[in-house]
C-alpha positions in Angstrom: 100.3 85.8 68.1 102.5 86.1 71.5 101.1 88.6 74.3 102.2 89.9 77.3 99.8 92.3 79.6 101.3 94.0 82.6 98.5 94.9 85.5 98.7 96.2 89.0 100.8 99.1 88.8 99.6 102.5 90.5 100.4 105.1 93.2 101.9 104.0 96.6 103.1 105.4 99.8 106.7 104.8 100.8 106.7 101.3 102.5 103.5 100.2 101.0 103.3 97.0 98.6 102.0 96.1 95.2 101.7 92.9 93.2 102.3 93.4 89.3 100.9 90.9 87.3 102.0 89.5 83.9 99.2 87.4 81.7 100.6 85.9 78.7 98.5 84.5 76.0 99.6 83.2 72.6 102.1 80.7 73.8 102.9 78.2 76.6 104.0 80.4 79.2 105.4 76.9 81.4 108.1 76.9 78.8 109.9 80.1 79.0 112.0 81.9 81.6 109.8 85.3 82.2 111.5 88.5 83.4 110.7 91.6 85.1 112.4 94.8 84.3 111.8 98.7 85.1 112.9 101.8 83.6 112.8 105.2 85.3 112.6 108.7 83.7 115.5 109.4 81.7 117.3 106.0 82.7 118.1 102.6 81.2 116.0 99.7 81.4 117.4 97.4 83.9 116.7 93.8 85.3 114.8 93.4 88.4 113.9 89.6 88.7 113.5 86.4 86.3 111.9 83.0 86.7 113.0 80.1 84.8 110.9 77.8 83.3 112.4 74.3 84.2 112.2 74.2 88.2 111.0 78.1 89.0 114.4 79.2 90.3 114.6 82.7 90.6 116.9 85.8 90.0 117.1 89.4 91.5 119.1 92.5 91.2 120.9 92.6 94.4 119.6 95.6 95.2 116.1 94.3 95.3 116.8 91.2 97.2 114.5 91.0 100.4 111.9 93.3 99.2 110.5 91.7 95.9 109.1 88.2 95.1 108.8 86.9 91.5 106.4 83.6 91.6 104.4 82.0 88.5 101.3 80.3 88.4 101.4 78.3 85.2 98.0 77.2 85.2 96.9 80.8 84.9 99.8 81.5 82.5 100.6 84.3 84.9 103.6 85.7 86.4 103.3 87.9 89.6 106.2 90.3 91.3 105.5 91.1 94.7 106.9 94.5 95.8 107.1 95.3 99.5 108.5 98.2 101.2 108.4 100.2 98.2 110.8 103.5 98.1 110.6 106.2 95.8 113.6 105.2 93.9 111.0 102.4 92.8 109.3 104.6 90.8 109.1 103.3 87.3 107.5 101.7 84.6 107.6 97.9 85.1 108.0 95.6 82.2 107.6 91.6 81.9 109.2 89.7 79.1 109.4 86.1 77.8 112.9 84.6 77.2 113.7 84.4 73.4 114.0 80.5 73.6 111.9 77.8 75.5 113.2 75.0 77.9 116.1 76.9 79.6 117.4 76.1 82.8 117.8 79.5 84.2 117.5 83.0 83.4 119.9 86.3 83.3 118.6 89.5 83.8 119.4 90.7 80.3 117.4 92.5 78.3 118.9 91.1 75.0 117.6 87.7 76.3 114.4 88.5 76.2 112.3 88.6 72.8 108.5 89.6 73.9 107.6 92.2 76.0 104.7 93.6 77.4 103.4 97.3 77.5 104.7 97.9 81.0 102.8 99.4 84.2 103.6 102.5 85.9 104.3 102.4 89.5 105.0 105.4 91.6 105.9 105.6 94.9 105.4 108.7 96.2 103.7 110.4 99.6 
């Protein structure tokens, strides 16, 4: 059974950092691009970052470049999202997701590309 479980969310002050984890089970993480998305109250789910399976190429939403870093540890079947210099507008539920198809050479921040989703982890940035 394919399963993705996010962890690492919480309450942090503006300017602080968090590292989210996405632990995969039931499939070989090595072969799939993994994406991070977020959804704030009353807003659409939006793409944050993704990492390809082939060479670990990374992609970011333009507004987040330089603050967020995605990485993967295939040996641990885990993908991470390091978030620095957090702002109140980063408050959202963060989800990880696996691409529909394995062996992709790249990834896109398009929800429709991703077929398996985790339950999400809440990130709240507030003083």
